[in-house]
Structure formats: C-alpha cells, structure tokens
N, C-alpha and C positions, 0 to 999 in steps of 0.2 A: 504494499499500500504507500502512495507516495505522501511525502511531507509536506509537498510543496501548498504554498500557500496562494489561493485564489479569489482573494478578496479584492474589492478596487482601490487602485492607489492610483489618485490624479495628480498631473503636475500644476505645483502652486507657486511655481516660482524658478527660481535659481537654487538647482540644488535642494529643493523642497518637493514631497509628495504628501498628498493629503488622501487620508480614510475619511471620508465625509461620515456627518453625526450620523446619518439616513443610513449606513449601512447596519446595523445593529439598533433595534428597540430600546436596548439598556444604555446608549451612548449619549452620554449628557454633553458630549463637546465632539469636536473634531481630533482625529490623532493626525499628528506631523511628522514623516520621517525626514532628516535631512540626509541628504547623498545625490550624488551624480548618477546619471541614468546608465553607466555602466555597472553599478554595484546594484540594481536591481535583482540581476538574476539571483545572487548570491543572500540575499535579503528576504526573497519569497521562498527560499530553500527549506525555511522551516517554516515553525508557527509563530514567530516572536512578532511579526503584523498585528496576528490575532489579539497578542496579551497588549498592544499598543490600545488597541479598541477597548479590551477589558479593563483598563486601568482609566478608559472614558468614562465609564461607569461609575467611578468614586462619588460619594456623595462629598460636593463642597468642592470637587473642582475647580481651579480658577485660569482659566486660558484653556490652551490644549492640551493633549497627552503628546508626550513630545520622547523622539526617540533621534539616537546620534547614528551618524555613519557605522558606527561598530556594532551596532542593533547585532543581538543574537540571542536566543532563547533563554529564558530563565526562571528564577522560583516566583511565579505570580509576575514582577515586572518582567518586561526585557531586559537584559543586561543592554547597558546603554538609554535606559529609560529616564526619563525625566517627568515629576508631575508636583502642581504647588497646591496646596489646598486651603480654603477659607479657616482662619482657628475659630470658631464659634458655629460655622456649618460644617465644617469639613473634617474628612477622618485621619490618620496614622496608620500607615501601614507597613510593617517589618518585611514585606515583600518588596516595598520599596528602596529599603537598604542593603536587603540580602544579608546569610549567614554571616560574611566576612566585614563584617562592623569597622568602618574606615581602615578598605585596607585602601591603601592608597601609595604616592611615590615622592622620597626625597631625592633631589637630583644636589649634587656638589658640582662646586667648577675647583681648579686647581692652575696654579701658577707653571704647572710643566706641559711638557709638549711630548709628542710622541717616541721623537728621537731618545729622550732622557728616560723613559719609562720601559721603552720595549727590551733591555736586559735585563730588569728587575721583575718584568711581567709576571713571572711564573712564580717568584718570592713571594711576590704581593697577593696573589690569587690564592696560593696555597697555605699563607697566613691566614687570609680572611676566611676559608673554607676553615680552618683549625679554629678560629675564635667566634665566627658566627656559628652554630649549629641550624641543622637544613633537616627536613624530612619530615614525615609524619610523627608526629608525637616528639620531636626533639626539644630537649631542654637547654635551658641558658645556663652563662655563667652568672649573670646576677640573681642572689638569693635573697627572697624576700619574704619575712615572715608573714602573715594574714594583716596585722597591724600597717607595717610596712605598705602590704598590696593595696590598703582602702588609700594609702596618701598616691599611691601613683593612679588608682581609680576615679581620684578627685582632684590630682595635680598635673596628670599628664607629663607632657615634656618637661615641664617644670621641674617635677620631680628628678628627672632623668638630669638635668643641669645641676637641683643640689645635690645629687650623689655624687657627683664628678664626670657623671656620663656624656657630659655636652659642655657647651658654653653658652652664657648668658645671650649674647648677642645673635646667637642661632634661634633664639625664639622668634626674633623682627622678621623673619623670613621664614615661618612657623605659620599654616592658617590658624586663626583664633589665637593665636602666639600659643598652638599645640596645648590648649584645654577649653573644652569648653561646659559651662556652668552648668549648674545644676544636677550633676551626677549625684547618686545616692548608692551606696554601694550596699544598702541593707537591703536594695533591691533583688541583689542576683542570689541567686540559686547557691546554696553551697558547692553544686559539681561545679557550676561555673566560678566559681573561686580557686575550687581546686586545681582544676584545669588551667588558670590562668596562670597561678603561683610558680609554679619550674619553670615558664617557656618564655618569660620576658628576656629579650636580646636574641630571640630567638627567628629566623629566616620564613620559616614553615616548606611547605612542599607545596605539587601544584604550579599556579601560573607566578609565584612570587619567585622572584630572582633579585641577584645582585648584579652589577656590571660595570666594568671598565670601558671607558671609549675615549672615542676622540673624534674632536667636532669636525664634521667633514662641507658641511656649508653653512654659509651665513646669509640670510636673506634680508634681514634689517639690521644691517650694523650699529644704528644705533642705538637700538631696543637692546641688542645684544650686547652691547658694552655696559649698558645700563644693569646687565642683567649677570656682568660678568664673565662674559664670552666676549674674548679678545679678537682671536683669529684661528684658519683652519689648522688643525694639529693637536689644541688645546685639549688636554687631558679633563674629562669626567667622569663623573662615577653617580651611578641611578640605582636606588635601593628602593624595591616591591615588595611589601608587605603590608598585614595587616594584624587585627585582635586575635590571630590565634584560635587556639580552642576555646577560649574564655570568649571570646565574639561570638563565636557559633554555637555555642550554648545559649547566651543572651537571646538571641534571635529564638533559637529552639524554645528555648521555655517562654518566650512571649508570642510564639505563634500558637500556642495552647488556649494561654488566656486571651488573643483575640480570636480564638472560636467560638469561645464563652460569650464575649463580649458583642458578637456579631446577633448572638441570638439575645442577647438582653436587651440590645440596641433595635431589635427587628432590622438590622442590615441584609439586604437581598444582591448578592455580587454574583458575576458569570461564572467566578471562579473561587475556588474556596482558597486558592492558594493568596487571594488579596486580602485574607483575614484583616480585619480592621477595627477599629474604635474612635468614637471623636477624639479629635486633638484634645479638645478641657474636659475630657471625661478623665477620672482616675485609673483607667486602665492605658489612656493614652497618655494620661502623662507619667505612669508610670515607666512604660515603653520610652518615651524619650528619655528618664533620669536613669534607665539601666543601657540604653545605648550611648548615652554620653559617658558613660563608666568604659564602656567597650572601646568607645572613640581615644579618650583619653589614654588606654591602653597601649593601643596602638600608635598614638603619637609618643608615650613614652619607648615603644619597642622601637622605632625605626631612629629615634633618639641615640639609643646608646647604638644600636649597631654602627651609625655614623661614626660615635666615639671609636669603634676598633677599626671600622675602614680607616679613621684617620691612622692609628697606632700600627695598622700595616705599613700603609705609605713611610710614614716618619720612619720606622726600622729597615725597612729596604733600600731607601732611597738615603738613610744616615743623616738626616736632616730632621729639626722638629716642624709639627706639622704646620706651624705659623710661616715659617720659611718657603713651605711648598703652596702655600695662599689654597687651603683646603675649606673652603667656606660652603656654606649652605645657599644655592640658589633661591630654592622653596622647597617647600614640604605641603604636600596639597592631599586631602583625601579624595578619593570617588566612590565608596560607598557609604553613604550618609543621609539622616534628614535633620535640616535645620531651621528654628525660627528665624527670619529674612523680612528685610521691608523692600515693597518693590511695589513702584509706581504701577497701577492698573486702572486705566478709562481716565487718568489724570489725577487720581487720588493714591495717596500712601497709604500701601494696609499691608500686615503682620501677615505673612504665610509662611505653613510650614511646607518645606522646600523637598522634594524627597531628590537626591540622584543617585544613582544604581548602574555604575560603569559609566558616569558621567562626570564630568572635573567644572569646579566654580571658576568662572574666567571673567572675572570685573574688569571693568575698564577703566584707564586713567582718572584718576580724580578721585574715585569711589573709595569712601572712607573707611573700608577695609583692606583698602592695598595697602602694604606697607610704604612708610613713607617716604623711603629712598626708591620707590619705585612708582610714586604715584604719575608722575608727569609721563609713564610710559603705558602703566597697567599691570597686572595680574601675572605673574608668569604660570604658565600652564604646561605640566609634562606630560606627554604622551610617548609611554614608549611604545616600541614594536613586536616584533618576535626576534631571538636569539640571532636570528642568521642575518636581520637586514637591519634597518635604523630604526632610531626613535628619534622623537620630536622635544623642541622647546618651544611655543606657543607663545601667544599675547593673546589676552583677554581684550573684546571687542562692544563699543558701545551698542552694537545692536544685537549682540547678545540678551542685555538687559529687557528689550524690549520684548523680545520672541521667548528666552529658553529661561528666564530667570538668571541671566548672566551663567548659563552652561556650556559647555564644550565637550567634544569625545573623550575618551579616557587612555583609548591604547586603539590596536589594530584590530581586536574583535575575533573570536573563534569563527572558525569555519566547520571544523571536524569536532565532533565529540572527541574527548581522550579516547576511549576504548575506537572510536575508528582510527585515529593517528597512531595508536598502538599496532594496529592491521595491520595500515597503509607501510609504516616503518619495518615490518619484518622483513629481517633478512639484510636489513641494512645496518651501517653503524653511524650514526649519526652523529656519533663526537668525533671521529676521524673526517666525516665529512665537511663539520664547521672548521677543524684542524689544516685540512688544506683551503678553508677560506683566511687563514691567518686567525681564527678565534678558538682562543684555547677555553675549554669547559669543564668546570667540578662539578658535579653532580651528585645527590645521595643514592642514586638508582640509575640507571641504564632504563628503567621504565619510563618513569618521569621525562629524561631527553626526550622520548619516542612521544609523548603525550605531548609536549610542548615544540616538537618539530617544527622547522621554520611554514612549511606548508600546511601546518594545521590553522594559519590563523590568514584573516584578511591581509591585501598589501598596507601598510602603514601611510605609505605615501600618499595612497587612492583617499585616506581614512582625511587624512592631515589637508591634502586641497580640498575634499568635499567641504569639512568645515570653514576655510577659507573664501571659497566658492560663496558658502552661505552667510557669509559676513558675522559668523560667531568667535571667529578665534584670526588671529593672523601667524604665521610660519614667520620663527625668529631666527631657529638652526636648526640644522639636522646633525645626528651623531651617528657614528657607525660602534658598534660593538668589537672589543679589543678581546677581552677575556671575561666568560657568563660564568656565574655563580647558580644553580638549579635548586630547589627545596627538595 
C-alpha cells in the first residue's frame, strides 16, 4: 500500500503551498508548507502534509498551520511543524514539541584555519569521543545528586557556567540566556529525574552529533563578520543534542496526562497524538513548567559539552581556549513551546508558539536578539548530514509576519532509520566518508547506517527554499572535517 499523500497543495506564492481549509471539515485554518517545486515529490512521499491539516484543527490556533521545507512525518505534529495558539482560547500539545525537548544546536567559531587543524584533527575528535559519552543510555562525566539536578532543571546553562563548565559570556549567545523561567522540578516523575541524573554532558544517539567543520562559502560577509565568521577555511564546531532520557520521559508522562485532559475538557481532534489541554488549564500550565525543566537540562547539557570541546582543542593545539578564539556563535532550540508576543492584525498578542523541528529566526532589532547581533538579526543554525554541508542563516523580518519568526532546523529525513539500515547493507559508510576526507567516530556502525547521507534531504535545497520564502537568509556554509555520532 502506497504511503503517498494525495491531498491538495495549491501554489500560494514564492516557495509556498497551501492545504486549503476546505480540505477537511475539522480544519480551522489553512495549512502552509514552505518548499520549492522540486521538493514536492519528497514532501508528498509520506503523510506529513496530513499532519499539517490535522494541526489546523487545534482549538485556538492563530494564523496558519505551518511546515518548513524539512518537513517529514512525526508524532502528532510533523517534524518541521509550527503552530501558535491563543493563551485564553487555545491549547498546548506535547506533540508540537516532541519527545526530545529542546533538541537544538550550538555553533562555535574559532580563530583556527583548516591547515592548522588537520594535523591534529584525529587527536581532537578522539579526545572529544572519549570525553563526551554517546550512544543509547550513555552516562556522563558530570555527577549530580538530586538536589543539584533541581538546580540544573531551574537554572539551565547558568548552572553549567556556575559549576565551571562554561563562561558567563556564553550565556549572551544562548536563546533565552539558556534558561526558561517557570520550571518546576516537582512536576517531574521520579523516573524522569532518575533518567536525567546520570546523562548530563552526553551526546545521546540517533541524529545527535558533534562535528568539526570548515567554512566553505560565505554569502553575506557583513553578517558573517558580526557572527565571528571571517573567511573561508575557518574552523567551526557544531553540537547537536537535547534533553536525553529526561526529556523523553517528560513528554511520555505529559501525553498520558493530556489524554485524560482531552476527555475532561471535551476536546475532539482528528489524531489522538495531538493530545492537548487548554494553555491556561492546570494541565497546560503543568506541562509547560515540566517542559521548561527539560529545556533547561538540554541547555546545560550542550554547555557542558562545549566546555569539553574547548578542552580537546586546547590540549591538541597546545594553547589556551582563549588563544584559539573558541566562542559560542549561538545556541538555539528547535523542539520547544514558548510564550511569545507577536503582532496579529495590528495588535500585539501573547501566544503559545510550538516549534517542532523548526528554529526561532528573529530579525534585526528584535529585543530577544543578543545586543551584539541586534543590527543584523538572530543566528540560525541548520545542520545537514554528515556527508554534506551545514548552514548558518540569519532571521528575517518576513518570518515574523508569516511563521511567528520561525524557519527550518535541518535537512529533514527522507528515509526511516530502518529503511536507511536496509539501504546501507553491505556498504561501509565510515570508509566511504573517509574517502571524502571526513573522519567518523561513532558508538556503533548501525547508527552510522541510520544516519547515512542518503537518508536526508539536500540541505542546500532546504536552505535555498527558506531564503526564497523570505524566512531566513544564507550567511555561510560549512562542510564536515570530522563527525562524532551518538
């Protein structure tokens, strides 16, 4: 049986396609998928457009049900999905955040150039592989008791800096300063806390990675310089991970609570995976407070890993991290729900903005953009796959009016993990990447097969589609030199 989606997609402007509200009787608004024409075949190859239509049924949805060019099938919401809901009449849905709460990316720049690093590259990636545990169930070097874990959950990246795993200036370049207010550890189950306690400072498994890169293209030199990207050949580092088992458990626990809330508040939706509760109900507030704990854990996690990246480079290069210019460009979440203020029909309104596999992309002058980036806009970090490129983008004013200041988060999967493993059977993906000049360190060969380059869409096409739609602009492109997979 074909999984091909056969519903309507109407051209609605440059790199925009509409699923009209008339498609299904339960839709309260249109669905808009941002993509180029060449991407439509891949987008229709699964049922993710149907999920866009389903999200349009959420009570209190404001604007359109939105999907980014990296859209693919997810739990409830499609990955690449964005939806905003009214605080008084709307709902919050854990499916609009996902299981890996605050999965996100941190980008570091350096003063190093490729020729300086290549002789030391193997030593660098080996040390990082040693110091940053990866793989399913991996446990970290950071040991925290339950009292200390509470501080992690309420302080986020600020805890990591205070504990010596980062620098105070890093926090200026982390979304929300690395901490969401309102986190309440008492709302987490004992299982969630137990899963999180040993995993701080770990990469995890799946599509999580740590990558040493070189800048290969600069599209906007002025903005690139503002972000600390000076020239082609400059070495950067990208860390992609989230809230590990703690975040997964927070989501799992919340979904059970939301199923009960659906009955309590008599909410009827076309997909039970969209289980939700009114934003201002006890259940809605409890979910947001528990989700904030997981988000803060993730920011602390990436900050700890950044510390060990600095140590690995310093050890290999025989110099202090400050002498190497290892600075955080930005750390941004792409699985989160946040209360934000947006202009709707000429009026400022506070909304609950769900971003699941989508990145905040605020423009120049926005008060939430770091002061030293205010003149250019917020950095947007878009990883590709381990065999091609990643991007540094910048937020656009157009995104504020259309997507609540959101853009893509990565390349987006083309194959399921099982399909990728079947496709890779008989191949040595690590050797193939080595022949391209890319070192790979991984917890297992299976995870490399699951994350093989062919399993993902072309990130160049995804980034170009976001620029075509006016959601973000390309600033620089990086290619991998060494990749560590979970």
